[in-house]
N, C-alpha and C positions, 0 to 999 in steps of 0.2 A: 514358682511365683504364684501368689494367690491373687487372682483378678476377679473382679465382679463382672457379671454378664454385661456385654455391650450389645450392639445391634449390627446386623448385616445391612448393607446399603444396596438397594436395587441398582443404583447407578454404577457401582463397582462391577456388578454382574453384566450390565449393559456394556461397560467399557471393556470387560474381558471378551465379550462376543465381538466387539469392534476392534479387537487386537490392540487395544491401547494399554492394557495391563496384563502381566503374566498370570498364570494360574496360581502361583504362590501368593500373590496379593489377594486373589479371590478367596483362597483357603484361609488366609490370615483374617480376612474380614468376617468370615463365618465363625471363627474359632470360639468366641464367647457369646454367640447370639442365641444358643439353645439353652433353655432352662428346663431341667428335668424336675417334674412335679411328682413323680412316682414311677412305678414299673412300666406303665403304658402311656402315661400322659406327659406331654412336654409342650412348652410354648417356644416360639421362635420370634425374636424381636427383630422386626424388619422396618427399615426406613424406606418409605415409598419414594420413587423418583417422580419428577414432575413432567416427564415426557413419555410418549408411547414408543415402544420398540417392538418390531415384528421379529420373532424368533423363528428361524428356518431350520431345515434339516442340517445344513452345514454347521450351524451353531451347536446343535446337540452332538454332532459328530466330534466337535472340538472337545466336549466334555468326555465323550467315549475315549478319545485318544489320550486325554490327560489321565483318565483312570487306568487305561492299559499301560501307560508309561509310568504308573505309580506316583504321579504328581498330585493325585487326589484319591482319597479312599471312599469306602461305601457310605459312611455316615454323612460327610459333607455333601456328597453327590445326592443323597436322598433329601437332605435339607434344601439344596438348591432346587431340586425338582418341586418340592413343596412350595418354596418361595415363588417360583414361576407360576404355579397353579393358583396360589393365593393372591397374586398381584392383580391390580387393576390396570397396570400400564404395560405389562408384557402380553403380547398376543402371538399366536402362532399361525403359520400359513397353511397348515394342513392337519388332518386327523392323525397322521402317523406321529408327528411331534407330540400331539396331545396324549396319545396312547403310551408312548415311551415315557413321558413325564409322569403319567399316572402309575405306570409300573414301578418307576424309580422312587416315587414319593411314598410308596407303601410296600417295600420289598418283603415284609413279613407276610403279606397276603398275595403277592404277585410272584415276582422272581427274585431270588436272592441276588444281591449285587456282587458279582464275581467276574473274573475274566471271561468265562464262558458265556454268561448271559449278556454282559456288555458287548461282547463281540457279536452275539446274536442280534442285539438291538442295533449295533452299528451297521451290520449287513442289511438290515431292514431299512434303515435310514438312507443308505447309499444306493441300494438297488430299488429303483422305482417299481419294478415288476415283482418284487418279493412280496409274499403274503405275510400276514401277522403271525408271530410265533404262536405255537399251540399253548393254550392256557392250561394251567394245572387244574385237575378235577378235585373237588372237595371229597375227601374220604368219608364214606358213610359213617364211620365210627367216631368222627370228630364231633364234639359238642357244638351245636348250632347257637349262634347269637352271642358268643363270647367276645368281649372287647379285647383286641390285641394291641391296638395302638390308637392314640388320639393326639393330634397335633393342632395347635392353635396359633394363629398369627396375632401378634400384638404390635402396635405401632408405638415407638418411643414418644414420650411426651416432652 
């Protein structure tokens, strides 16, 4: 089926976190929201919600569990992380949530999104005493300053 891009709705993500809709509804809402403009550039069309919502560690653990249960894959998870960061209405209650979302929003420069790294993030979110996962070191032979990814939020008119 040939569909035109639509938009993801922040309210559907909020409703997922509130256990009002299943992850399948969330994934479907994301399906046509990403517009690829080239190899590294894409836009995500996102409809803002009108209320504020605080995202806590258990909310992000819900996404970890959905990934580990194969209900959501890496690309939509990365898009969700970007949408949360780009939102004016989602807030988080601690720095761990912020760091995990940052890691997920740019897996090409942070951690690839796979069972091992999602489990690592899940453990960090669940265990308050756990420390941040070790960051990858930039290899000295890599070209510096090369653009690898660019994502932009646009609001539907």
